[in-house]
PDB file of N, CA, C and O in Angstrom, chain B, residues numbered from 101:
ATOM      1  N   MET B 101      92.914 174.789  78.324  1.00  0.00           N
ATOM      2  CA  MET B 101      92.431 174.783  79.026  1.00  0.00           C
ATOM      3  C   MET B 101      93.067 173.529  78.918  1.00  0.00           C
ATOM      4  O   MET B 101      93.539 172.916  77.960  1.00  0.00           O
ATOM      5  N   SER B 102      92.924 173.177  80.706  1.00  0.00           N
ATOM      6  CA  SER B 102      93.123 172.597  81.636  1.00  0.00           C
ATOM      7  C   SER B 102      91.574 171.458  81.902  1.00  0.00           C
ATOM      8  O   SER B 102      90.346 171.538  81.848  1.00  0.00           O
ATOM      9  N   LEU B 103      92.300 170.777  82.104  1.00  0.00           N
ATOM     10  CA  LEU B 103      90.865 169.402  82.968  1.00  0.00           C
ATOM     11  C   LEU B 103      90.581 168.452  83.572  1.00  0.00           C
ATOM     12  O   LEU B 103      89.817 167.627  83.072  1.00  0.00           O
ATOM     13  N   ARG B 104      90.883 168.352  84.289  1.00  0.00           N
ATOM     14  CA  ARG B 104      91.834 167.795  85.635  1.00  0.00           C
ATOM     15  C   ARG B 104      91.307 168.310  86.584  1.00  0.00           C
ATOM     16  O   ARG B 104      91.214 169.527  86.744  1.00  0.00           O
ATOM     17  N   TYR B 105      90.753 167.165  87.598  1.00  0.00           N
ATOM     18  CA  TYR B 105      89.759 166.077  88.009  1.00  0.00           C
ATOM     19  C   TYR B 105      89.659 167.019  89.208  1.00  0.00           C
ATOM     20  O   TYR B 105      88.468 167.171  89.478  1.00  0.00           O
ATOM     21  N   GLU B 106      90.308 167.582  89.880  1.00  0.00           N
ATOM     22  CA  GLU B 106      90.280 168.655  91.140  1.00  0.00           C
ATOM     23  C   GLU B 106      90.072 170.228  90.921  1.00  0.00           C
ATOM     24  O   GLU B 106      89.734 170.950  91.859  1.00  0.00           O
ATOM     25  N   LYS B 107      90.295 170.723  89.611  1.00  0.00           N
ATOM     26  CA  LYS B 107      89.539 171.506  89.341  1.00  0.00           C
ATOM     27  C   LYS B 107      87.656 171.494  88.855  1.00  0.00           C
ATOM     28  O   LYS B 107      86.702 172.111  89.327  1.00  0.00           O
ATOM     29  N   VAL B 108      87.733 170.760  88.028  1.00  0.00           N
ATOM     30  CA  VAL B 108      85.929 170.523  87.392  1.00  0.00           C
ATOM     31  C   VAL B 108      85.056 169.769  88.532  1.00  0.00           C
ATOM     32  O   VAL B 108      83.844 169.811  88.323  1.00  0.00           O
ATOM     33  N   LYS B 109      85.430 169.154  89.588  1.00  0.00           N
ATOM     34  CA  LYS B 109      84.599 168.840  90.754  1.00  0.00           C
ATOM     35  C   LYS B 109      84.232 169.821  91.321  1.00  0.00           C
ATOM     36  O   LYS B 109      83.385 169.514  92.159  1.00  0.00           O
ATOM     37  N   LYS B 110      84.478 171.086  91.292  1.00  0.00           N
ATOM     38  CA  LYS B 110      84.248 171.875  92.632  1.00  0.00           C
ATOM     39  C   LYS B 110      82.882 172.369  91.334  1.00  0.00           C
ATOM     40  O   LYS B 110      81.834 172.957  91.601  1.00  0.00           O
ATOM     41  N   SER B 111      83.101 172.147  90.683  1.00  0.00           N
ATOM     42  CA  SER B 111      81.338 172.931  89.523  1.00  0.00           C
ATOM     43  C   SER B 111      80.386 171.569  89.376  1.00  0.00           C
ATOM     44  O   SER B 111      80.555 170.989  88.304  1.00  0.00           O
ATOM     45  N   PRO B 112      79.445 170.984  90.247  1.00  0.00           N
ATOM     46  CA  PRO B 112      79.090 170.204  89.318  1.00  0.00           C
ATOM     47  C   PRO B 112      78.341 169.695  87.904  1.00  0.00           C
ATOM     48  O   PRO B 112      78.570 168.790  87.102  1.00  0.00           O
ATOM     49  N   THR B 113      76.981 171.107  88.058  1.00  0.00           N
ATOM     50  CA  THR B 113      76.552 171.183  86.556  1.00  0.00           C
ATOM     51  C   THR B 113      77.569 171.315  85.578  1.00  0.00           C
ATOM     52  O   THR B 113      77.241 170.888  84.471  1.00  0.00           O
ATOM     53  N   VAL B 114      78.712 171.785  85.673  1.00  0.00           N
ATOM     54  CA  VAL B 114      79.913 171.475  84.539  1.00  0.00           C
ATOM     55  C   VAL B 114      80.399 170.484  83.611  1.00  0.00           C
ATOM     56  O   VAL B 114      80.775 170.330  82.449  1.00  0.00           O
ATOM     57  N   PHE B 115      80.059 169.450  85.509  1.00  0.00           N
ATOM     58  CA  PHE B 115      80.776 168.433  85.161  1.00  0.00           C
ATOM     59  C   PHE B 115      80.313 167.854  84.611  1.00  0.00           C
ATOM     60  O   PHE B 115      80.882 167.204  83.734  1.00  0.00           O
ATOM     61  N   LEU B 116      78.323 167.759  84.977  1.00  0.00           N
ATOM     62  CA  LEU B 116      77.496 167.059  84.701  1.00  0.00           C
ATOM     63  C   LEU B 116      77.581 167.025  82.463  1.00  0.00           C
ATOM     64  O   LEU B 116      77.813 166.065  81.727  1.00  0.00           O
ATOM     65  N   ARG B 117      77.372 168.037  82.215  1.00  0.00           N
ATOM     66  CA  ARG B 117      77.668 168.598  80.895  1.00  0.00           C
ATOM     67  C   ARG B 117      78.186 168.214  80.498  1.00  0.00           C
ATOM     68  O   ARG B 117      77.763 167.685  79.470  1.00  0.00           O
ATOM     69  N   LEU B 118      79.836 168.012  80.873  1.00  0.00           N
ATOM     70  CA  LEU B 118      81.154 168.232  79.876  1.00  0.00           C
ATOM     71  C   LEU B 118      81.153 166.024  79.797  1.00  0.00           C
ATOM     72  O   LEU B 118      81.409 165.542  78.694  1.00  0.00           O
ATOM     73  N   PHE B 119      80.775 164.730  81.350  1.00  0.00           N
ATOM     74  CA  PHE B 119      81.195 163.962  81.420  1.00  0.00           C
ATOM     75  C   PHE B 119      79.904 163.091  81.637  1.00  0.00           C
ATOM     76  O   PHE B 119      80.084 161.920  81.972  1.00  0.00           O
ATOM     77  N   GLY B 120      78.540 163.582  81.468  1.00  0.00           N
ATOM     78  CA  GLY B 120      77.756 163.143  82.106  1.00  0.00           C
ATOM     79  C   GLY B 120      76.968 161.941  82.477  1.00  0.00           C
ATOM     80  O   GLY B 120      76.231 161.064  82.026  1.00  0.00           O
ATOM     81  N   VAL B 121      77.723 162.540  83.908  1.00  0.00           N
ATOM     82  CA  VAL B 121      77.428 161.328  85.012  1.00  0.00           C
ATOM     83  C   VAL B 121      77.552 163.232  85.672  1.00  0.00           C
ATOM     84  O   VAL B 121      77.585 164.331  85.118  1.00  0.00           O
ATOM     85  N   THR B 122      77.587 162.726  87.147  1.00  0.00           N
ATOM     86  CA  THR B 122      77.749 163.723  88.210  1.00  0.00           C
ATOM     87  C   THR B 122      78.662 163.284  89.164  1.00  0.00           C
ATOM     88  O   THR B 122      78.966 162.092  89.206  1.00  0.00           O
ATOM     89  N   PRO B 123      79.054 163.952  89.800  1.00  0.00           N
ATOM     90  CA  PRO B 123      80.223 164.191  90.606  1.00  0.00           C
ATOM     91  C   PRO B 123      80.034 163.438  91.608  1.00  0.00           C
ATOM     92  O   PRO B 123      81.073 163.398  92.267  1.00  0.00           O
ATOM     93  N   HIS B 124      78.891 162.563  92.238  1.00  0.00           N
ATOM     94  CA  HIS B 124      78.992 161.564  92.878  1.00  0.00           C
ATOM     95  C   HIS B 124      78.907 160.595  92.630  1.00  0.00           C
ATOM     96  O   HIS B 124      79.045 159.671  93.431  1.00  0.00           O
ATOM     97  N   GLN B 125      78.607 160.458  91.230  1.00  0.00           N
ATOM     98  CA  GLN B 125      78.542 159.056  90.015  1.00  0.00           C
ATOM     99  C   GLN B 125      79.475 158.747  89.724  1.00  0.00           C
ATOM    100  O   GLN B 125      79.799 157.787  89.025  1.00  0.00           O
ATOM    101  N   PHE B 126      80.172 159.636  90.292  1.00  0.00           N
ATOM    102  CA  PHE B 126      81.396 159.794  89.064  1.00  0.00           C
ATOM    103  C   PHE B 126      83.024 158.974  90.563  1.00  0.00           C
ATOM    104  O   PHE B 126      84.070 158.464  90.162  1.00  0.00           O
ATOM    105  N   GLU B 127      82.684 159.125  91.966  1.00  0.00           N
ATOM    106  CA  GLU B 127      82.935 158.946  92.819  1.00  0.00           C
ATOM    107  C   GLU B 127      82.742 157.143  92.719  1.00  0.00           C
ATOM    108  O   GLU B 127      83.720 156.396  92.741  1.00  0.00           O
ATOM    109  N   LYS B 128      81.499 156.712  92.624  1.00  0.00           N
ATOM    110  CA  LYS B 128      81.369 155.176  92.647  1.00  0.00           C
ATOM    111  C   LYS B 128      81.846 155.480  91.736  1.00  0.00           C
ATOM    112  O   LYS B 128      81.150 156.373  91.252  1.00  0.00           O
ATOM    113  N   ILE B 129      82.962 155.217  90.925  1.00  0.00           N
ATOM    114  CA  ILE B 129      82.715 154.832  89.383  1.00  0.00           C
ATOM    115  C   ILE B 129      84.277 154.334  90.015  1.00  0.00           C
ATOM    116  O   ILE B 129      84.651 153.172  90.176  1.00  0.00           O
ATOM    117  N   ILE B 130      85.167 155.803  90.359  1.00  0.00           N
ATOM    118  CA  ILE B 130      86.580 155.771  90.773  1.00  0.00           C
ATOM    119  C   ILE B 130      86.344 154.390  91.732  1.00  0.00           C
ATOM    120  O   ILE B 130      86.742 153.262  91.439  1.00  0.00           O
ATOM    121  N   LYS B 131      85.933 154.597  92.400  1.00  0.00           N
ATOM    122  CA  LYS B 131      85.565 153.653  94.027  1.00  0.00           C
ATOM    123  C   LYS B 131      85.875 151.864  93.397  1.00  0.00           C
ATOM    124  O   LYS B 131      86.832 151.168  93.736  1.00  0.00           O
ATOM    125  N   GLU B 132      84.311 151.294  92.037  1.00  0.00           N
ATOM    126  CA  GLU B 132      85.388 150.394  91.772  1.00  0.00           C
ATOM    127  C   GLU B 132      86.462 149.884  91.114  1.00  0.00           C
ATOM    128  O   GLU B 132      86.992 148.825  91.450  1.00  0.00           O
ATOM    129  N   VAL B 133      86.857 150.618  90.115  1.00  0.00           N
ATOM    130  CA  VAL B 133      87.819 150.154  89.204  1.00  0.00           C
ATOM    131  C   VAL B 133      89.144 150.505  89.681  1.00  0.00           C
ATOM    132  O   VAL B 133      90.186 150.129  89.144  1.00  0.00           O
ATOM    133  N   ALA B 134      89.033 151.509  91.088  1.00  0.00           N
ATOM    134  CA  ALA B 134      90.256 151.539  91.393  1.00  0.00           C
ATOM    135  C   ALA B 134      91.071 150.155  91.781  1.00  0.00           C
ATOM    136  O   ALA B 134      92.078 149.835  91.150  1.00  0.00           O
ATOM    137  N   PRO B 135      90.791 149.726  92.370  1.00  0.00           N
ATOM    138  CA  PRO B 135      91.114 148.442  92.749  1.00  0.00           C
ATOM    139  C   PRO B 135      91.681 147.007  91.733  1.00  0.00           C
ATOM    140  O   PRO B 135      92.568 146.159  91.827  1.00  0.00           O
ATOM    141  N   LEU B 136      90.613 147.338  90.789  1.00  0.00           N
ATOM    142  CA  LEU B 136      91.155 146.735  88.912  1.00  0.00           C
ATOM    143  C   LEU B 136      91.836 147.214  88.656  1.00  0.00           C
ATOM    144  O   LEU B 136      92.653 146.454  88.139  1.00  0.00           O
ATOM    145  N   TRP B 137      92.426 148.958  88.644  1.00  0.00           N
ATOM    146  CA  TRP B 137      93.389 149.492  88.481  1.00  0.00           C
ATOM    147  C   TRP B 137      94.534 148.935  88.561  1.00  0.00           C
ATOM    148  O   TRP B 137      95.332 148.548  87.708  1.00  0.00           O
ATOM    149  N   ASP B 138      94.527 148.936  90.647  1.00  0.00           N
ATOM    150  CA  ASP B 138      95.755 148.059  90.796  1.00  0.00           C
ATOM    151  C   ASP B 138      96.399 147.231  90.866  1.00  0.00           C
ATOM    152  O   ASP B 138      97.623 147.128  90.780  1.00  0.00           O
ATOM    153  N   ARG B 139      95.313 146.264  91.100  1.00  0.00           N
ATOM    154  CA  ARG B 139      95.949 144.460  90.920  1.00  0.00           C
ATOM    155  C   ARG B 139      96.879 144.102  88.707  1.00  0.00           C
ATOM    156  O   ARG B 139      97.757 143.488  88.100  1.00  0.00           O
ATOM    157  N   GLU B 140      95.490 145.290  88.511  1.00  0.00           N
ATOM    158  CA  GLU B 140      95.833 144.429  86.891  1.00  0.00           C
ATOM    159  C   GLU B 140      97.289 145.031  86.291  1.00  0.00           C
ATOM    160  O   GLU B 140      98.380 144.465  86.344  1.00  0.00           O
ATOM    161  N   VAL B 141      96.903 146.678  85.556  1.00  0.00           N
ATOM    162  CA  VAL B 141      97.862 147.102  85.883  1.00  0.00           C
ATOM    163  C   VAL B 141      99.293 147.241  85.997  1.00  0.00           C
ATOM    164  O   VAL B 141     100.389 146.941  85.524  1.00  0.00           O
ATOM    165  N   LEU B 142      98.274 148.250  87.446  1.00  0.00           N
ATOM    166  CA  LEU B 142     100.061 148.797  88.524  1.00  0.00           C
ATOM    167  C   LEU B 142     100.653 147.382  89.112  1.00  0.00           C
ATOM    168  O   LEU B 142     101.763 147.409  89.645  1.00  0.00           O
ATOM    169  N   GLY B 143     100.034 146.327  89.036  1.00  0.00           N
ATOM    170  CA  GLY B 143     100.411 144.949  89.756  1.00  0.00           C
ATOM    171  C   GLY B 143     101.712 144.072  88.919  1.00  0.00           C
ATOM    172  O   GLY B 143     102.754 143.471  89.183  1.00  0.00           O
ATOM    173  N   ALA B 144     100.453 144.641  87.175  1.00  0.00           N
ATOM    174  CA  ALA B 144     101.278 143.733  86.472  1.00  0.00           C
ATOM    175  C   ALA B 144     102.256 143.743  86.326  1.00  0.00           C
ATOM    176  O   ALA B 144     103.046 142.803  86.412  1.00  0.00           O
ATOM    177  N   TYR B 145     102.607 145.745  85.843  1.00  0.00           N
ATOM    178  CA  TYR B 145     104.177 146.003  85.234  1.00  0.00           C
ATOM    179  C   TYR B 145     105.231 146.336  86.152  1.00  0.00           C
ATOM    180  O   TYR B 145     105.560 147.458  86.537  1.00  0.00           O
ATOM    181  N   LYS B 146     105.881 144.842  86.556  1.00  0.00           N
ATOM    182  CA  LYS B 146     106.661 145.545  87.746  1.00  0.00           C
ATOM    183  C   LYS B 146     108.054 145.848  86.926  1.00  0.00           C
ATOM    184  O   LYS B 146     108.830 144.896  87.003  1.00  0.00           O
ATOM    185  N   ARG B 147     108.592 147.061  86.088  1.00  0.00           N
ATOM    186  CA  ARG B 147     109.447 147.271  85.809  1.00  0.00           C
ATOM    187  C   ARG B 147     109.546 148.988  85.392  1.00  0.00           C
ATOM    188  O   ARG B 147     108.602 149.742  85.157  1.00  0.00           O
ATOM    189  N   PRO B 148     111.203 149.342  85.394  1.00  0.00           N
ATOM    190  CA  PRO B 148     111.622 150.831  85.807  1.00  0.00           C
ATOM    191  C   PRO B 148     110.928 151.055  84.203  1.00  0.00           C
ATOM    192  O   PRO B 148     110.783 150.321  83.226  1.00  0.00           O
ATOM    193  N   GLY B 149     110.615 152.398  84.504  1.00  0.00           N
ATOM    194  CA  GLY B 149     110.066 153.609  83.877  1.00  0.00           C
ATOM    195  C   GLY B 149     109.170 154.522  83.528  1.00  0.00           C
ATOM    196  O   GLY B 149     108.811 154.009  82.468  1.00  0.00           O
ATOM    197  N   ARG B 150     108.634 155.344  83.607  1.00  0.00           N
ATOM    198  CA  ARG B 150     108.088 156.639  83.460  1.00  0.00           C
ATOM    199  C   ARG B 150     107.025 156.099  84.587  1.00  0.00           C
ATOM    200  O   ARG B 150     106.943 154.880  84.432  1.00  0.00           O
ATOM    201  N   ASP B 151     106.492 156.372  85.262  1.00  0.00           N
ATOM    202  CA  ASP B 151     104.541 156.820  85.950  1.00  0.00           C
ATOM    203  C   ASP B 151     104.351 157.203  84.650  1.00  0.00           C
ATOM    204  O   ASP B 151     104.851 157.355  83.535  1.00  0.00           O
ATOM    205  N   PHE B 152     102.847 157.327  85.729  1.00  0.00           N
ATOM    206  CA  PHE B 152     101.708 157.799  84.421  1.00  0.00           C
ATOM    207  C   PHE B 152     102.339 159.142  85.044  1.00  0.00           C
ATOM    208  O   PHE B 152     103.107 159.585  85.899  1.00  0.00           O
ATOM    209  N   LYS B 153     101.460 159.469  83.997  1.00  0.00           N
ATOM    210  CA  LYS B 153     101.511 161.231  84.711  1.00  0.00           C
ATOM    211  C   LYS B 153     100.114 161.707  84.890  1.00  0.00           C
ATOM    212  O   LYS B 153      99.803 162.781  85.404  1.00  0.00           O
ATOM    213  N   LEU B 154      99.285 160.791  84.409  1.00  0.00           N
ATOM    214  CA  LEU B 154      97.655 161.480  85.017  1.00  0.00           C
ATOM    215  C   LEU B 154      97.205 160.788  85.850  1.00  0.00           C
ATOM    216  O   LEU B 154      97.552 159.629  86.074  1.00  0.00           O
ATOM    217  N   SER B 155      96.432 161.363  86.377  1.00  0.00           N
ATOM    218  CA  SER B 155      95.957 160.305  88.019  1.00  0.00           C
ATOM    219  C   SER B 155      95.009 159.333  87.048  1.00  0.00           C
ATOM    220  O   SER B 155      95.016 159.282  85.818  1.00  0.00           O
ATOM    221  N   LEU B 156      94.333 158.710  87.825  1.00  0.00           N
ATOM    222  CA  LEU B 156      93.645 157.722  87.793  1.00  0.00           C
ATOM    223  C   LEU B 156      92.328 158.261  87.061  1.00  0.00           C
ATOM    224  O   LEU B 156      91.722 157.803  86.092  1.00  0.00           O
ATOM    225  N   GLU B 157      92.085 159.422  87.876  1.00  0.00           N
ATOM    226  CA  GLU B 157      91.083 160.117  87.953  1.00  0.00           C
ATOM    227  C   GLU B 157      90.293 160.680  86.942  1.00  0.00           C
ATOM    228  O   GLU B 157      89.089 160.789  86.706  1.00  0.00           O
ATOM    229  N   ASP B 158      91.831 161.150  86.183  1.00  0.00           N
ATOM    230  CA  ASP B 158      92.517 162.561  84.934  1.00  0.00           C
ATOM    231  C   ASP B 158      91.663 161.024  84.297  1.00  0.00           C
ATOM    232  O   ASP B 158      90.570 160.638  84.710  1.00  0.00           O
ATOM    233  N   MET B 159      92.267 160.524  83.515  1.00  0.00           N
ATOM    234  CA  MET B 159      92.089 159.382  82.627  1.00  0.00           C
ATOM    235  C   MET B 159      90.991 158.889  82.434  1.00  0.00           C
ATOM    236  O   MET B 159      90.653 158.639  81.277  1.00  0.00           O
ATOM    237  N   VAL B 160      90.126 158.612  83.529  1.00  0.00           N
ATOM    238  CA  VAL B 160      88.381 157.919  83.480  1.00  0.00           C
ATOM    239  C   VAL B 160      87.870 159.606  82.577  1.00  0.00           C
ATOM    240  O   VAL B 160      87.415 159.550  81.435  1.00  0.00           O
ATOM    241  N   LEU B 161      88.034 160.901  83.273  1.00  0.00           N
ATOM    242  CA  LEU B 161      87.367 161.314  82.815  1.00  0.00           C
ATOM    243  C   LEU B 161      88.018 161.792  81.650  1.00  0.00           C
ATOM    244  O   LEU B 161      87.696 162.958  81.420  1.00  0.00           O
ATOM    245  N   LEU B 162      88.736 161.366  80.914  1.00  0.00           N
ATOM    246  CA  LEU B 162      89.326 161.981  79.506  1.00  0.00           C
ATOM    247  C   LEU B 162      88.401 160.685  78.589  1.00  0.00           C
ATOM    248  O   LEU B 162      87.829 160.962  77.534  1.00  0.00           O
ATOM    249  N   LEU B 163      88.377 158.947  79.336  1.00  0.00           N
ATOM    250  CA  LEU B 163      87.229 158.478  78.622  1.00  0.00           C
ATOM    251  C   LEU B 163      86.060 158.474  78.411  1.00  0.00           C
ATOM    252  O   LEU B 163      85.519 157.884  77.475  1.00  0.00           O
ATOM    253  N   LEU B 164      85.084 159.657  79.922  1.00  0.00           N
ATOM    254  CA  LEU B 164      84.068 159.634  79.476  1.00  0.00           C
ATOM    255  C   LEU B 164      83.537 160.402  78.586  1.00  0.00           C
ATOM    256  O   LEU B 164      82.417 160.286  78.090  1.00  0.00           O
ATOM    257  N   VAL B 165      84.688 161.551  78.276  1.00  0.00           N
ATOM    258  CA  VAL B 165      84.889 162.827  77.132  1.00  0.00           C
ATOM    259  C   VAL B 165      84.849 162.150  76.141  1.00  0.00           C
ATOM    260  O   VAL B 165      84.103 162.666  75.309  1.00  0.00           O
ATOM    261  N   TYR B 166      85.595 160.602  75.583  1.00  0.00           N
ATOM    262  CA  TYR B 166      86.157 160.039  74.124  1.00  0.00           C
ATOM    263  C   TYR B 166      83.999 159.427  74.016  1.00  0.00           C
ATOM    264  O   TYR B 166      83.171 159.690  73.145  1.00  0.00           O
ATOM    265  N   TYR B 167      83.859 158.618  75.289  1.00  0.00           N
ATOM    266  CA  TYR B 167      82.454 158.297  75.122  1.00  0.00           C
ATOM    267  C   TYR B 167      81.364 158.946  74.910  1.00  0.00           C
ATOM    268  O   TYR B 167      80.439 158.359  74.350  1.00  0.00           O
ATOM    269  N   ARG B 168      81.224 160.331  75.320  1.00  0.00           N
ATOM    270  CA  ARG B 168      80.231 161.613  75.496  1.00  0.00           C
ATOM    271  C   ARG B 168      80.538 162.045  73.588  1.00  0.00           C
ATOM    272  O   ARG B 168      79.839 162.921  73.078  1.00  0.00           O
ATOM    273  N   SER B 169      81.484 161.405  72.852  1.00  0.00           N
ATOM    274  CA  SER B 169      81.480 162.841  71.189  1.00  0.00           C
ATOM    275  C   SER B 169      82.124 162.109  70.194  1.00  0.00           C
ATOM    276  O   SER B 169      82.618 162.512  69.141  1.00  0.00           O
ATOM    277  N   TYR B 170      82.037 160.596  70.813  1.00  0.00           N
ATOM    278  CA  TYR B 170      82.316 159.669  70.010  1.00  0.00           C
ATOM    279  C   TYR B 170      81.161 159.441  68.966  1.00  0.00           C
ATOM    280  O   TYR B 170      79.945 159.268  69.051  1.00  0.00           O
ATOM    281  N   VAL B 171      82.036 159.514  67.990  1.00  0.00           N
ATOM    282  CA  VAL B 171      80.494 159.502  66.785  1.00  0.00           C
ATOM    283  C   VAL B 171      80.385 158.124  65.890  1.00  0.00           C
ATOM    284  O   VAL B 171      81.073 157.756  64.938  1.00  0.00           O
ATOM    285  N   SER B 172      79.064 157.385  66.665  1.00  0.00           N
ATOM    286  CA  SER B 172      79.624 155.785  65.556  1.00  0.00           C
ATOM    287  C   SER B 172      79.279 155.538  64.759  1.00  0.00           C
ATOM    288  O   SER B 172      79.710 154.539  64.184  1.00  0.00           O
TER     289      SER B 172
END
């Protein structure tokens, strides 16, 4: 099963159940995280190599799934 942001955002109820936030809340999170990501990660590593395979949105989705399923 592929959990790509572009695919999952089409169904808000499934999105809320899987990730614990609404698509609108997720968009707000991405708006706040994207400049920090660009500055701290992409701007800090000026070296040749592979690009990230996942988009920033997909990485944040994986983080939210991890936090939802993490058992303390």
